[in-house]
N, C-alpha and C positions, 0 to 999 in steps of 0.2 A: 620654771615656777609658774603655777597656774594663777592668773590674774582675775579669773572669774570669781565674783563675790556670791556667797550663798546668803541670800536675803533672809531666809528663815533662821540662820545662825547669828544674825546681827541683832543685838538687844535694842529694844526701843526705849528711848527716854520719854517719860510721860510727864505732861504738865509743863510748868515753867518755874523759874526761881524768882519770879516777881514777888515783892512783898504783898501781903493781903492789903486791900481787897483786889489789887490789880491782877492777881493770878486767876481770879474766878473764871473769866471767859476762856482761859487756856488750860484749865485743869485736865480736860479729857483728851487733849491732843497727844499724838505720839510722833517722835522723830527718830528715824534710823539714820545714824551718822555714817553714811556711805563713804565719805571722804576719809574719815578716820579709819574705817575698816580697810580701806585700800592703802593706808599709810601716806596719804597726801598731806602736804604741809603748806602749800602756797594758796590753796583755795579749799573751801568746804563745800560738800555736797550732802544734802539731807533729803530723805524721803519723808515727807510730812503727811500724816493721816489726820484729816479733819472730820470728826463726826459731826452730824447735824447740830447746829447751834453754837459751835465753837469758833474761836478766832485763832489765827496763826500766832498772833502776838498783840501787844498793845501797839497803837499806831506810832511809828518811829522813823527816824532817818539816821543813816550811818555817817559818821564823821569822815572816815578814810576808806571804807570798803564799798565796792560796787556790789549790788545784789541783782539776782535774776531768778525768776520763777517760771516754771512750765507746768501747766495743769495736765496731769497724766490721766485722771478720770474724775468724773463728777463735775460740779459747778460751784464756783465761789464768787463772792463779790469783792472786788478790789476797791478799797476805800483810800482815797488820797485827798490832798488839799483841794484838788480840782473837782472832786465829786466821787461818783461810784460808777464802776464798769463791771459787767458780768463777764467772767472768764470761764470758758468750758474746756473740755478735753482738747488739747492741741493749742490752746491759747497761751501766750507768754506775756511777761512784763519785765522791765528792767528799771533799776534805780541807781543813778550815778551817785557816787560818794560826794558828801559835802553839800548836797542840795537839800535845803530844809523843807522837804515835801513829805510829811509823815504819811506812811502807808502801812497797810496790813490787809489780810484776807479774812473774810467772814464766810462761814458756811451757813447760809440761810435756807438751804434746801432740806429735803427730808432724807437725803442719801449721803453716804460718806464720800469725801473727796480725797484724792491723792495728788500731792503737789511735789515736784522736784525743786528744791531750793539750792542755788549756787551763789557763793559769795567769796570775795577775796579775804585773806587772813593777814592782817597787818598788826604787828605789835603796837600796843598802846591805842588801838582803835576804840571806839565807843559809839554811843548813840544818844540821841535826845528823843524823848517821848512827847509827841505833839499835844496830846489832850490832857496830860496829867503832869504833875510836878515831879518828874523823875528823869534821871539820866544815868548812864553807866560808862565808866572808862575801864576797858578790859584789864589793864594792869593795876587798877586801883584796889586798895586793900578793903574798901568798904562795900564793894558790890554796887547794887543800885542805891543811888542817893537822890536826895532832893536837888533841885538845880542850884541851891546855895551851897551844896556840898555836904550838908548834914545827912547822916546815914539813917536809913530805915532800920527797924529791928531786924536782926539776922534770923534766918530760918534755914533749915536744910535744903540744899539744892536738889532739884529733880533733873538736872542735866541741861537745862536750857541755858544757852549762852548768847544773849542778845545785848 
């Protein structure tokens, strides 16, 4: 059986399933779920395309899953509680589960960036969003909620699972 993936044949998920207005900075991003295409179940691998002016996500931290990013091409700004760092092709960053250090990537350049995202997949995992009143528990029926558990209005998913 051939294990090589045909990137051109893998559909890209566009945008996020954040409730408005939190979806705005992520509307034009695209993720190809490479781990799903390979049939992986223990960790996820995404190829993220960040056009100029977009964010990878809202700033967040995972409850139970580790995350790792590798910049394939372009330049992004990593924003964390500690401040900002520029990441260029070949640069990496990792985020240990359960550490409340909100992070995300912003493309402030004039060129597209490609980033490989890797993260563990654990049932019942979720995350908290550092700058906004939002959280999500993966197995929760309400999707993204406010921190008090009250749901945001539901809207169709664009495939983002954060």
